[in-house]
PyMOL commands that place a pseudoatom at each C-alpha (Angstrom):
pseudoatom trace, name=CA, resn=UNK, resi=1, chain=A, elem=C, hetatm=0, pos=[-155.599, 205.983, 104.234]
pseudoatom trace, name=CA, resn=UNK, resi=2, chain=A, elem=C, hetatm=0, pos=[-159.284, 205.483, 105.024]
pseudoatom trace, name=CA, resn=UNK, resi=3, chain=A, elem=C, hetatm=0, pos=[-160.123, 208.957, 106.284]
pseudoatom trace, name=CA, resn=UNK, resi=4, chain=A, elem=C, hetatm=0, pos=[-158.663, 210.534, 103.160]
pseudoatom trace, name=CA, resn=UNK, resi=5, chain=A, elem=C, hetatm=0, pos=[-160.818, 208.300, 100.978]
pseudoatom trace, name=CA, resn=UNK, resi=6, chain=A, elem=C, hetatm=0, pos=[-163.960, 209.124, 102.940]
pseudoatom trace, name=CA, resn=UNK, resi=7, chain=A, elem=C, hetatm=0, pos=[-163.759, 212.912, 102.712]
pseudoatom trace, name=CA, resn=UNK, resi=8, chain=A, elem=C, hetatm=0, pos=[-166.698, 214.678, 101.058]
pseudoatom trace, name=CA, resn=UNK, resi=9, chain=A, elem=C, hetatm=0, pos=[-164.971, 215.778, 97.845]
pseudoatom trace, name=CA, resn=UNK, resi=10, chain=A, elem=C, hetatm=0, pos=[-166.928, 217.874, 95.346]
pseudoatom trace, name=CA, resn=UNK, resi=11, chain=A, elem=C, hetatm=0, pos=[-167.731, 216.745, 91.820]
pseudoatom trace, name=CA, resn=UNK, resi=12, chain=A, elem=C, hetatm=0, pos=[-164.192, 217.563, 90.694]
pseudoatom trace, name=CA, resn=UNK, resi=13, chain=A, elem=C, hetatm=0, pos=[-162.631, 215.528, 93.491]
pseudoatom trace, name=CA, resn=UNK, resi=14, chain=A, elem=C, hetatm=0, pos=[-161.611, 218.632, 95.432]
pseudoatom trace, name=CA, resn=UNK, resi=15, chain=A, elem=C, hetatm=0, pos=[-162.011, 219.822, 99.000]
pseudoatom trace, name=CA, resn=UNK, resi=16, chain=A, elem=C, hetatm=0, pos=[-161.459, 223.300, 100.450]
pseudoatom trace, name=CA, resn=UNK, resi=17, chain=A, elem=C, hetatm=0, pos=[-158.402, 223.701, 102.672]
pseudoatom trace, name=CA, resn=UNK, resi=18, chain=A, elem=C, hetatm=0, pos=[-157.675, 226.635, 104.981]
pseudoatom trace, name=CA, resn=UNK, resi=19, chain=A, elem=C, hetatm=0, pos=[-154.108, 227.258, 106.139]
pseudoatom trace, name=CA, resn=UNK, resi=20, chain=A, elem=C, hetatm=0, pos=[-153.785, 228.860, 109.582]
pseudoatom trace, name=CA, resn=UNK, resi=21, chain=A, elem=C, hetatm=0, pos=[-150.624, 229.842, 111.412]
pseudoatom trace, name=CA, resn=UNK, resi=22, chain=A, elem=C, hetatm=0, pos=[-150.440, 227.353, 114.270]
pseudoatom trace, name=CA, resn=UNK, resi=23, chain=A, elem=C, hetatm=0, pos=[-148.673, 229.830, 116.533]
pseudoatom trace, name=CA, resn=UNK, resi=24, chain=A, elem=C, hetatm=0, pos=[-150.472, 233.144, 115.940]
pseudoatom trace, name=CA, resn=UNK, resi=25, chain=A, elem=C, hetatm=0, pos=[-153.857, 231.976, 114.691]
pseudoatom trace, name=CA, resn=UNK, resi=26, chain=A, elem=C, hetatm=0, pos=[-153.474, 234.106, 111.549]
pseudoatom trace, name=CA, resn=UNK, resi=27, chain=A, elem=C, hetatm=0, pos=[-155.639, 232.739, 108.694]
pseudoatom trace, name=CA, resn=UNK, resi=28, chain=A, elem=C, hetatm=0, pos=[-153.148, 232.635, 105.838]
pseudoatom trace, name=CA, resn=UNK, resi=29, chain=A, elem=C, hetatm=0, pos=[-154.880, 231.313, 102.735]
pseudoatom trace, name=CA, resn=UNK, resi=30, chain=A, elem=C, hetatm=0, pos=[-157.665, 229.242, 101.198]
pseudoatom trace, name=CA, resn=UNK, resi=31, chain=A, elem=C, hetatm=0, pos=[-156.844, 226.697, 98.517]
pseudoatom trace, name=CA, resn=UNK, resi=32, chain=A, elem=C, hetatm=0, pos=[-158.048, 223.365, 97.157]
pseudoatom trace, name=CA, resn=UNK, resi=33, chain=A, elem=C, hetatm=0, pos=[-156.758, 219.858, 97.688]
pseudoatom trace, name=CA, resn=UNK, resi=34, chain=A, elem=C, hetatm=0, pos=[-157.475, 216.533, 96.023]
pseudoatom trace, name=CA, resn=UNK, resi=35, chain=A, elem=C, hetatm=0, pos=[-156.602, 213.140, 97.409]
pseudoatom trace, name=CA, resn=UNK, resi=36, chain=A, elem=C, hetatm=0, pos=[-153.090, 213.241, 95.934]
pseudoatom trace, name=CA, resn=UNK, resi=37, chain=A, elem=C, hetatm=0, pos=[-152.406, 216.680, 97.424]
pseudoatom trace, name=CA, resn=UNK, resi=38, chain=A, elem=C, hetatm=0, pos=[-153.523, 215.508, 100.850]
pseudoatom trace, name=CA, resn=UNK, resi=39, chain=A, elem=C, hetatm=0, pos=[-151.404, 212.377, 100.683]
pseudoatom trace, name=CA, resn=UNK, resi=40, chain=A, elem=C, hetatm=0, pos=[-148.375, 214.345, 99.462]
pseudoatom trace, name=CA, resn=UNK, resi=41, chain=A, elem=C, hetatm=0, pos=[-148.861, 216.804, 102.312]
pseudoatom trace, name=CA, resn=UNK, resi=42, chain=A, elem=C, hetatm=0, pos=[-148.993, 213.967, 104.831]
pseudoatom trace, name=CA, resn=UNK, resi=43, chain=A, elem=C, hetatm=0, pos=[-145.908, 212.282, 103.354]
pseudoatom trace, name=CA, resn=UNK, resi=44, chain=A, elem=C, hetatm=0, pos=[-143.733, 215.414, 103.177]
pseudoatom trace, name=CA, resn=UNK, resi=45, chain=A, elem=C, hetatm=0, pos=[-145.109, 217.602, 105.971]
pseudoatom trace, name=CA, resn=UNK, resi=46, chain=A, elem=C, hetatm=0, pos=[-145.274, 220.481, 103.462]
pseudoatom trace, name=CA, resn=UNK, resi=47, chain=A, elem=C, hetatm=0, pos=[-148.594, 221.815, 102.163]
pseudoatom trace, name=CA, resn=UNK, resi=48, chain=A, elem=C, hetatm=0, pos=[-149.505, 220.689, 98.636]
pseudoatom trace, name=CA, resn=UNK, resi=49, chain=A, elem=C, hetatm=0, pos=[-152.588, 221.889, 96.782]
pseudoatom trace, name=CA, resn=UNK, resi=50, chain=A, elem=C, hetatm=0, pos=[-154.429, 221.401, 93.506]
pseudoatom trace, name=CA, resn=UNK, resi=51, chain=A, elem=C, hetatm=0, pos=[-154.440, 224.386, 91.156]
pseudoatom trace, name=CA, resn=UNK, resi=52, chain=A, elem=C, hetatm=0, pos=[-157.808, 224.688, 89.432]
pseudoatom trace, name=CA, resn=UNK, resi=53, chain=A, elem=C, hetatm=0, pos=[-156.497, 227.241, 86.942]
pseudoatom trace, name=CA, resn=UNK, resi=54, chain=A, elem=C, hetatm=0, pos=[-153.387, 225.265, 85.970]
pseudoatom trace, name=CA, resn=UNK, resi=55, chain=A, elem=C, hetatm=0, pos=[-154.896, 221.821, 86.412]
pseudoatom trace, name=CA, resn=UNK, resi=56, chain=A, elem=C, hetatm=0, pos=[-151.965, 220.408, 88.337]
pseudoatom trace, name=CA, resn=UNK, resi=57, chain=A, elem=C, hetatm=0, pos=[-150.609, 219.627, 91.790]
pseudoatom trace, name=CA, resn=UNK, resi=58, chain=A, elem=C, hetatm=0, pos=[-148.410, 222.310, 93.342]
pseudoatom trace, name=CA, resn=UNK, resi=59, chain=A, elem=C, hetatm=0, pos=[-146.338, 222.698, 96.484]
pseudoatom trace, name=CA, resn=UNK, resi=60, chain=A, elem=C, hetatm=0, pos=[-146.743, 225.960, 98.351]
pseudoatom trace, name=CA, resn=UNK, resi=61, chain=A, elem=C, hetatm=0, pos=[-143.451, 227.810, 98.091]
pseudoatom trace, name=CA, resn=UNK, resi=62, chain=A, elem=C, hetatm=0, pos=[-142.151, 225.829, 95.119]
pseudoatom trace, name=CA, resn=UNK, resi=63, chain=A, elem=C, hetatm=0, pos=[-141.095, 229.070, 93.408]
pseudoatom trace, name=CA, resn=UNK, resi=64, chain=A, elem=C, hetatm=0, pos=[-140.921, 231.582, 96.288]
pseudoatom trace, name=CA, resn=UNK, resi=65, chain=A, elem=C, hetatm=0, pos=[-139.475, 229.303, 98.950]
pseudoatom trace, name=CA, resn=UNK, resi=66, chain=A, elem=C, hetatm=0, pos=[-142.257, 230.378, 101.324]
pseudoatom trace, name=CA, resn=UNK, resi=67, chain=A, elem=C, hetatm=0, pos=[-143.373, 226.890, 102.269]
pseudoatom trace, name=CA, resn=UNK, resi=68, chain=A, elem=C, hetatm=0, pos=[-146.070, 225.986, 104.759]
pseudoatom trace, name=CA, resn=UNK, resi=69, chain=A, elem=C, hetatm=0, pos=[-144.885, 223.261, 107.118]
pseudoatom trace, name=CA, resn=UNK, resi=70, chain=A, elem=C, hetatm=0, pos=[-147.955, 221.407, 108.350]
pseudoatom trace, name=CA, resn=UNK, resi=71, chain=A, elem=C, hetatm=0, pos=[-148.047, 220.695, 112.076]
pseudoatom trace, name=CA, resn=UNK, resi=72, chain=A, elem=C, hetatm=0, pos=[-151.608, 219.361, 112.271]
pseudoatom trace, name=CA, resn=UNK, resi=73, chain=A, elem=C, hetatm=0, pos=[-154.569, 218.624, 109.995]
pseudoatom trace, name=CA, resn=UNK, resi=74, chain=A, elem=C, hetatm=0, pos=[-158.188, 218.934, 111.123]
pseudoatom trace, name=CA, resn=UNK, resi=75, chain=A, elem=C, hetatm=0, pos=[-161.480, 217.982, 109.482]
pseudoatom trace, name=CA, resn=UNK, resi=76, chain=A, elem=C, hetatm=0, pos=[-164.695, 219.916, 109.882]
pseudoatom trace, name=CA, resn=UNK, resi=77, chain=A, elem=C, hetatm=0, pos=[-167.848, 218.175, 111.136]
pseudoatom trace, name=CA, resn=UNK, resi=78, chain=A, elem=C, hetatm=0, pos=[-169.148, 217.381, 107.628]
pseudoatom trace, name=CA, resn=UNK, resi=79, chain=A, elem=C, hetatm=0, pos=[-165.825, 216.185, 106.269]
pseudoatom trace, name=CA, resn=UNK, resi=80, chain=A, elem=C, hetatm=0, pos=[-165.994, 218.656, 103.388]
pseudoatom trace, name=CA, resn=UNK, resi=81, chain=A, elem=C, hetatm=0, pos=[-163.246, 221.065, 104.493]
pseudoatom trace, name=CA, resn=UNK, resi=82, chain=A, elem=C, hetatm=0, pos=[-159.767, 220.804, 105.980]
pseudoatom trace, name=CA, resn=UNK, resi=83, chain=A, elem=C, hetatm=0, pos=[-157.875, 223.075, 108.363]
pseudoatom trace, name=CA, resn=UNK, resi=84, chain=A, elem=C, hetatm=0, pos=[-154.089, 222.988, 108.149]
pseudoatom trace, name=CA, resn=UNK, resi=85, chain=A, elem=C, hetatm=0, pos=[-152.240, 224.318, 111.184]
pseudoatom trace, name=CA, resn=UNK, resi=86, chain=A, elem=C, hetatm=0, pos=[-148.932, 225.388, 109.732]
pseudoatom trace, name=CA, resn=UNK, resi=87, chain=A, elem=C, hetatm=0, pos=[-145.581, 227.005, 110.369]
pseudoatom trace, name=CA, resn=UNK, resi=88, chain=A, elem=C, hetatm=0, pos=[-145.058, 229.462, 107.495]
pseudoatom trace, name=CA, resn=UNK, resi=89, chain=A, elem=C, hetatm=0, pos=[-141.579, 230.057, 106.119]
pseudoatom trace, name=CA, resn=UNK, resi=90, chain=A, elem=C, hetatm=0, pos=[-142.026, 233.652, 105.054]
pseudoatom trace, name=CA, resn=UNK, resi=91, chain=A, elem=C, hetatm=0, pos=[-145.055, 235.582, 103.741]
pseudoatom trace, name=CA, resn=UNK, resi=92, chain=A, elem=C, hetatm=0, pos=[-147.861, 233.397, 102.437]
pseudoatom trace, name=CA, resn=UNK, resi=93, chain=A, elem=C, hetatm=0, pos=[-149.450, 235.751, 99.902]
pseudoatom trace, name=CA, resn=UNK, resi=94, chain=A, elem=C, hetatm=0, pos=[-147.832, 236.248, 96.471]
pseudoatom trace, name=CA, resn=UNK, resi=95, chain=A, elem=C, hetatm=0, pos=[-148.062, 240.003, 97.141]
pseudoatom trace, name=CA, resn=UNK, resi=96, chain=A, elem=C, hetatm=0, pos=[-145.584, 239.682, 100.000]
pseudoatom trace, name=CA, resn=UNK, resi=97, chain=A, elem=C, hetatm=0, pos=[-148.241, 240.043, 102.677]
pseudoatom trace, name=CA, resn=UNK, resi=98, chain=A, elem=C, hetatm=0, pos=[-148.270, 237.674, 105.636]
pseudoatom trace, name=CA, resn=UNK, resi=99, chain=A, elem=C, hetatm=0, pos=[-151.816, 236.540, 104.812]
pseudoatom trace, name=CA, resn=UNK, resi=100, chain=A, elem=C, hetatm=0, pos=[-153.847, 236.504, 101.607]
pseudoatom trace, name=CA, resn=UNK, resi=101, chain=A, elem=C, hetatm=0, pos=[-156.640, 238.075, 103.678]
pseudoatom trace, name=CA, resn=UNK, resi=102, chain=A, elem=C, hetatm=0, pos=[-154.959, 241.472, 103.959]
pseudoatom trace, name=CA, resn=UNK, resi=103, chain=A, elem=C, hetatm=0, pos=[-157.714, 243.765, 102.650]
pseudoatom trace, name=CA, resn=UNK, resi=104, chain=A, elem=C, hetatm=0, pos=[-161.013, 244.891, 104.140]
pseudoatom trace, name=CA, resn=UNK, resi=105, chain=A, elem=C, hetatm=0, pos=[-164.041, 246.569, 102.486]
pseudoatom trace, name=CA, resn=UNK, resi=106, chain=A, elem=C, hetatm=0, pos=[-164.572, 250.273, 103.197]
pseudoatom trace, name=CA, resn=UNK, resi=107, chain=A, elem=C, hetatm=0, pos=[-167.792, 252.252, 103.544]
pseudoatom trace, name=CA, resn=UNK, resi=108, chain=A, elem=C, hetatm=0, pos=[-167.099, 253.926, 100.203]
pseudoatom trace, name=CA, resn=UNK, resi=109, chain=A, elem=C, hetatm=0, pos=[-167.130, 250.555, 98.454]
pseudoatom trace, name=CA, resn=UNK, resi=110, chain=A, elem=C, hetatm=0, pos=[-163.385, 250.243, 98.046]
pseudoatom trace, name=CA, resn=UNK, resi=111, chain=A, elem=C, hetatm=0, pos=[-160.792, 248.064, 99.713]
pseudoatom trace, name=CA, resn=UNK, resi=112, chain=A, elem=C, hetatm=0, pos=[-158.288, 249.102, 102.356]
pseudoatom trace, name=CA, resn=UNK, resi=113, chain=A, elem=C, hetatm=0, pos=[-155.244, 247.234, 103.655]
pseudoatom trace, name=CA, resn=UNK, resi=114, chain=A, elem=C, hetatm=0, pos=[-155.551, 245.610, 107.049]
pseudoatom trace, name=CA, resn=UNK, resi=115, chain=A, elem=C, hetatm=0, pos=[-152.942, 247.293, 109.213]
pseudoatom trace, name=CA, resn=UNK, resi=116, chain=A, elem=C, hetatm=0, pos=[-151.933, 246.508, 112.757]
pseudoatom trace, name=CA, resn=UNK, resi=117, chain=A, elem=C, hetatm=0, pos=[-154.289, 243.555, 113.127]
pseudoatom trace, name=CA, resn=UNK, resi=118, chain=A, elem=C, hetatm=0, pos=[-154.159, 241.500, 116.301]
pseudoatom trace, name=CA, resn=UNK, resi=119, chain=A, elem=C, hetatm=0, pos=[-152.808, 238.440, 114.512]
pseudoatom trace, name=CA, resn=UNK, resi=120, chain=A, elem=C, hetatm=0, pos=[-150.036, 240.500, 112.922]
pseudoatom trace, name=CA, resn=UNK, resi=121, chain=A, elem=C, hetatm=0, pos=[-149.065, 241.981, 116.273]
pseudoatom trace, name=CA, resn=UNK, resi=122, chain=A, elem=C, hetatm=0, pos=[-149.014, 238.539, 117.862]
pseudoatom trace, name=CA, resn=UNK, resi=123, chain=A, elem=C, hetatm=0, pos=[-146.946, 237.248, 114.982]
pseudoatom trace, name=CA, resn=UNK, resi=124, chain=A, elem=C, hetatm=0, pos=[-144.293, 239.895, 115.616]
pseudoatom trace, name=CA, resn=UNK, resi=125, chain=A, elem=C, hetatm=0, pos=[-144.047, 238.821, 119.263]
pseudoatom trace, name=CA, resn=UNK, resi=126, chain=A, elem=C, hetatm=0, pos=[-144.077, 235.119, 118.381]
pseudoatom trace, name=CA, resn=UNK, resi=127, chain=A, elem=C, hetatm=0, pos=[-141.308, 235.559, 115.805]
pseudoatom trace, name=CA, resn=UNK, resi=128, chain=A, elem=C, hetatm=0, pos=[-139.275, 237.607, 118.272]
pseudoatom trace, name=CA, resn=UNK, resi=129, chain=A, elem=C, hetatm=0, pos=[-139.636, 234.776, 120.776]
pseudoatom trace, name=CA, resn=UNK, resi=130, chain=A, elem=C, hetatm=0, pos=[-138.328, 232.356, 118.150]
pseudoatom trace, name=CA, resn=UNK, resi=131, chain=A, elem=C, hetatm=0, pos=[-135.300, 234.559, 117.479]
pseudoatom trace, name=CA, resn=UNK, resi=132, chain=A, elem=C, hetatm=0, pos=[-134.581, 234.839, 121.206]
pseudoatom trace, name=CA, resn=UNK, resi=133, chain=A, elem=C, hetatm=0, pos=[-134.811, 231.056, 121.565]
pseudoatom trace, name=CA, resn=UNK, resi=134, chain=A, elem=C, hetatm=0, pos=[-132.315, 230.632, 118.721]
pseudoatom trace, name=CA, resn=UNK, resi=135, chain=A, elem=C, hetatm=0, pos=[-129.802, 232.804, 120.609]
pseudoatom trace, name=CA, resn=UNK, resi=136, chain=A, elem=C, hetatm=0, pos=[-129.765, 230.465, 123.625]
pseudoatom trace, name=CA, resn=UNK, resi=137, chain=A, elem=C, hetatm=0, pos=[-126.354, 228.849, 123.861]
pseudoatom trace, name=CA, resn=UNK, resi=138, chain=A, elem=C, hetatm=0, pos=[-124.845, 231.124, 121.214]
pseudoatom trace, name=CA, resn=UNK, resi=139, chain=A, elem=C, hetatm=0, pos=[-121.490, 232.790, 121.981]
pseudoatom trace, name=CA, resn=UNK, resi=140, chain=A, elem=C, hetatm=0, pos=[-122.069, 235.789, 124.237]
pseudoatom trace, name=CA, resn=UNK, resi=141, chain=A, elem=C, hetatm=0, pos=[-120.139, 238.092, 121.908]
pseudoatom trace, name=CA, resn=UNK, resi=142, chain=A, elem=C, hetatm=0, pos=[-122.467, 237.384, 118.963]
pseudoatom trace, name=CA, resn=UNK, resi=143, chain=A, elem=C, hetatm=0, pos=[-125.521, 239.327, 120.145]
pseudoatom trace, name=CA, resn=UNK, resi=144, chain=A, elem=C, hetatm=0, pos=[-127.034, 241.316, 122.992]
pseudoatom trace, name=CA, resn=UNK, resi=145, chain=A, elem=C, hetatm=0, pos=[-129.659, 238.595, 123.467]
pseudoatom trace, name=CA, resn=UNK, resi=146, chain=A, elem=C, hetatm=0, pos=[-126.990, 235.917, 123.815]
pseudoatom trace, name=CA, resn=UNK, resi=147, chain=A, elem=C, hetatm=0, pos=[-125.210, 238.034, 126.435]
pseudoatom trace, name=CA, resn=UNK, resi=148, chain=A, elem=C, hetatm=0, pos=[-128.428, 238.535, 128.388]
pseudoatom trace, name=CA, resn=UNK, resi=149, chain=A, elem=C, hetatm=0, pos=[-129.225, 234.826, 128.404]
pseudoatom trace, name=CA, resn=UNK, resi=150, chain=A, elem=C, hetatm=0, pos=[-125.661, 233.985, 129.413]
pseudoatom trace, name=CA, resn=UNK, resi=151, chain=A, elem=C, hetatm=0, pos=[-125.926, 236.459, 132.295]
pseudoatom trace, name=CA, resn=UNK, resi=152, chain=A, elem=C, hetatm=0, pos=[-128.683, 234.469, 133.980]
pseudoatom trace, name=CA, resn=UNK, resi=153, chain=A, elem=C, hetatm=0, pos=[-132.019, 235.172, 135.618]
pseudoatom trace, name=CA, resn=UNK, resi=154, chain=A, elem=C, hetatm=0, pos=[-130.762, 237.836, 138.031]
pseudoatom trace, name=CA, resn=UNK, resi=155, chain=A, elem=C, hetatm=0, pos=[-129.281, 240.024, 135.302]
pseudoatom trace, name=CA, resn=UNK, resi=156, chain=A, elem=C, hetatm=0, pos=[-132.325, 239.660, 133.050]
pseudoatom trace, name=CA, resn=UNK, resi=157, chain=A, elem=C, hetatm=0, pos=[-134.696, 240.379, 135.938]
pseudoatom trace, name=CA, resn=UNK, resi=158, chain=A, elem=C, hetatm=0, pos=[-132.747, 243.541, 136.709]
pseudoatom trace, name=CA, resn=UNK, resi=159, chain=A, elem=C, hetatm=0, pos=[-133.112, 244.671, 133.083]
pseudoatom trace, name=CA, resn=UNK, resi=160, chain=A, elem=C, hetatm=0, pos=[-136.859, 244.009, 133.164]
pseudoatom trace, name=CA, resn=UNK, resi=161, chain=A, elem=C, hetatm=0, pos=[-137.090, 246.160, 136.275]
pseudoatom trace, name=CA, resn=UNK, resi=162, chain=A, elem=C, hetatm=0, pos=[-135.136, 248.973, 134.611]
pseudoatom trace, name=CA, resn=UNK, resi=163, chain=A, elem=C, hetatm=0, pos=[-137.234, 248.818, 131.458]
pseudoatom trace, name=CA, resn=UNK, resi=164, chain=A, elem=C, hetatm=0, pos=[-140.444, 248.820, 133.512]
pseudoatom trace, name=CA, resn=UNK, resi=165, chain=A, elem=C, hetatm=0, pos=[-139.371, 252.026, 135.262]
pseudoatom trace, name=CA, resn=UNK, resi=166, chain=A, elem=C, hetatm=0, pos=[-138.358, 253.669, 131.977]
pseudoatom trace, name=CA, resn=UNK, resi=167, chain=A, elem=C, hetatm=0, pos=[-141.693, 252.735, 130.420]
pseudoatom trace, name=CA, resn=UNK, resi=168, chain=A, elem=C, hetatm=0, pos=[-143.625, 254.222, 133.328]
pseudoatom trace, name=CA, resn=UNK, resi=169, chain=A, elem=C, hetatm=0, pos=[-141.463, 257.357, 133.217]
pseudoatom trace, name=CA, resn=UNK, resi=170, chain=A, elem=C, hetatm=0, pos=[-142.068, 257.755, 129.485]
pseudoatom trace, name=CA, resn=UNK, resi=171, chain=A, elem=C, hetatm=0, pos=[-145.818, 257.428, 130.043]
pseudoatom trace, name=CA, resn=UNK, resi=172, chain=A, elem=C, hetatm=0, pos=[-145.758, 260.162, 132.683]
pseudoatom trace, name=CA, resn=UNK, resi=173, chain=A, elem=C, hetatm=0, pos=[-143.367, 262.679, 131.134]
pseudoatom trace, name=CA, resn=UNK, resi=174, chain=A, elem=C, hetatm=0, pos=[-142.479, 261.901, 127.501]
pseudoatom trace, name=CA, resn=UNK, resi=175, chain=A, elem=C, hetatm=0, pos=[-144.029, 261.674, 124.039]
pseudoatom trace, name=CA, resn=UNK, resi=176, chain=A, elem=C, hetatm=0, pos=[-146.240, 258.913, 122.673]
pseudoatom trace, name=CA, resn=UNK, resi=177, chain=A, elem=C, hetatm=0, pos=[-143.425, 257.839, 120.355]
pseudoatom trace, name=CA, resn=UNK, resi=178, chain=A, elem=C, hetatm=0, pos=[-141.018, 257.528, 123.255]
pseudoatom trace, name=CA, resn=UNK, resi=179, chain=A, elem=C, hetatm=0, pos=[-143.550, 255.526, 125.258]
pseudoatom trace, name=CA, resn=UNK, resi=180, chain=A, elem=C, hetatm=0, pos=[-143.985, 253.114, 122.338]
pseudoatom trace, name=CA, resn=UNK, resi=181, chain=A, elem=C, hetatm=0, pos=[-140.204, 252.668, 122.133]
pseudoatom trace, name=CA, resn=UNK, resi=182, chain=A, elem=C, hetatm=0, pos=[-139.847, 251.995, 125.854]
pseudoatom trace, name=CA, resn=UNK, resi=183, chain=A, elem=C, hetatm=0, pos=[-142.802, 249.585, 125.802]
pseudoatom trace, name=CA, resn=UNK, resi=184, chain=A, elem=C, hetatm=0, pos=[-141.142, 247.700, 122.932]
pseudoatom trace, name=CA, resn=UNK, resi=185, chain=A, elem=C, hetatm=0, pos=[-137.928, 247.419, 124.965]
pseudoatom trace, name=CA, resn=UNK, resi=186, chain=A, elem=C, hetatm=0, pos=[-139.915, 246.128, 127.941]
pseudoatom trace, name=CA, resn=UNK, resi=187, chain=A, elem=C, hetatm=0, pos=[-141.744, 243.502, 125.872]
pseudoatom trace, name=CA, resn=UNK, resi=188, chain=A, elem=C, hetatm=0, pos=[-138.442, 242.289, 124.429]
pseudoatom trace, name=CA, resn=UNK, resi=189, chain=A, elem=C, hetatm=0, pos=[-136.829, 241.898, 127.843]
pseudoatom trace, name=CA, resn=UNK, resi=190, chain=A, elem=C, hetatm=0, pos=[-139.899, 240.125, 129.240]
pseudoatom trace, name=CA, resn=UNK, resi=191, chain=A, elem=C, hetatm=0, pos=[-139.662, 237.613, 126.373]
pseudoatom trace, name=CA, resn=UNK, resi=192, chain=A, elem=C, hetatm=0, pos=[-135.982, 237.068, 127.169]
pseudoatom trace, name=CA, resn=UNK, resi=193, chain=A, elem=C, hetatm=0, pos=[-136.874, 236.500, 130.826]
pseudoatom trace, name=CA, resn=UNK, resi=194, chain=A, elem=C, hetatm=0, pos=[-139.546, 233.954, 129.854]
pseudoatom trace, name=CA, resn=UNK, resi=195, chain=A, elem=C, hetatm=0, pos=[-137.056, 232.135, 127.622]
pseudoatom trace, name=CA, resn=UNK, resi=196, chain=A, elem=C, hetatm=0, pos=[-134.498, 232.066, 130.440]
pseudoatom trace, name=CA, resn=UNK, resi=197, chain=A, elem=C, hetatm=0, pos=[-137.052, 230.263, 132.596]
pseudoatom trace, name=CA, resn=UNK, resi=198, chain=A, elem=C, hetatm=0, pos=[-138.047, 227.855, 129.814]
pseudoatom trace, name=CA, resn=UNK, resi=199, chain=A, elem=C, hetatm=0, pos=[-141.374, 229.593, 129.177]
pseudoatom trace, name=CA, resn=UNK, resi=200, chain=A, elem=C, hetatm=0, pos=[-142.813, 231.266, 126.065]
pseudoatom trace, name=CA, resn=UNK, resi=201, chain=A, elem=C, hetatm=0, pos=[-145.290, 233.944, 125.071]
pseudoatom trace, name=CA, resn=UNK, resi=202, chain=A, elem=C, hetatm=0, pos=[-147.882, 231.175, 124.787]
pseudoatom trace, name=CA, resn=UNK, resi=203, chain=A, elem=C, hetatm=0, pos=[-147.600, 230.450, 128.509]
pseudoatom trace, name=CA, resn=UNK, resi=204, chain=A, elem=C, hetatm=0, pos=[-148.336, 234.081, 129.398]
pseudoatom trace, name=CA, resn=UNK, resi=205, chain=A, elem=C, hetatm=0, pos=[-151.180, 234.247, 126.851]
pseudoatom trace, name=CA, resn=UNK, resi=206, chain=A, elem=C, hetatm=0, pos=[-152.723, 231.094, 128.346]
pseudoatom trace, name=CA, resn=UNK, resi=207, chain=A, elem=C, hetatm=0, pos=[-152.893, 232.842, 131.732]
pseudoatom trace, name=CA, resn=UNK, resi=208, chain=A, elem=C, hetatm=0, pos=[-154.498, 235.915, 130.156]
pseudoatom trace, name=CA, resn=UNK, resi=209, chain=A, elem=C, hetatm=0, pos=[-156.991, 233.703, 128.345]
pseudoatom trace, name=CA, resn=UNK, resi=210, chain=A, elem=C, hetatm=0, pos=[-157.966, 231.995, 131.607]
pseudoatom trace, name=CA, resn=UNK, resi=211, chain=A, elem=C, hetatm=0, pos=[-158.696, 235.400, 133.137]
pseudoatom trace, name=CA, resn=UNK, resi=212, chain=A, elem=C, hetatm=0, pos=[-160.975, 236.667, 130.374]
pseudoatom trace, name=CA, resn=UNK, resi=213, chain=A, elem=C, hetatm=0, pos=[-164.118, 235.661, 132.230]
pseudoatom trace, name=CA, resn=UNK, resi=214, chain=A, elem=C, hetatm=0, pos=[-162.997, 237.571, 135.348]
for i in range(1, 214): cmd.bond("trace and resi %d" % i, "trace and resi %d" % (i + 1))
show_as sticks, trace
zoom trace
């Protein structure tokens, strides 16, 4: 494969590779690839890397099962780095965190965990959308989501209306915790409504993105 041969490998025949969640944009990890790792990744659709410490090829998730399924590969302008847009099967970091980049420096010189980041929040919504999609066509007695989807647009729309009112009521008269709970219920039902119409969170986010300059 010509483009693989023409990459700007370093003196050890390696090139930096960044894995990014293709759905949420979460930067998951940085590793190294040689020509064999790239070719194996292309052939299998699963991310393979070269371990500098162990001196061997390795498949991400070979021991944990948390594979990275590669949806797209991109080259930077100099051809000396790769971006892998992936679908992760479980946490990427060996610590159990979603991303290896889960700590941030503090003013005191220490490190603090990254909590509630935008990418993590988006990941929760994206994964919920995936679960909802999996319930489509399932027997109605197997889950509340399956029953909602089986009930059709009118029933789901009614639930969204009810949850909207309850969220507004919680904001006006109830605690912060209760408002967060009602908002979560509303977000869930909106995702179900989008799925019922064949849309996803990405469609709504695309509209928001187009409005950012407004």
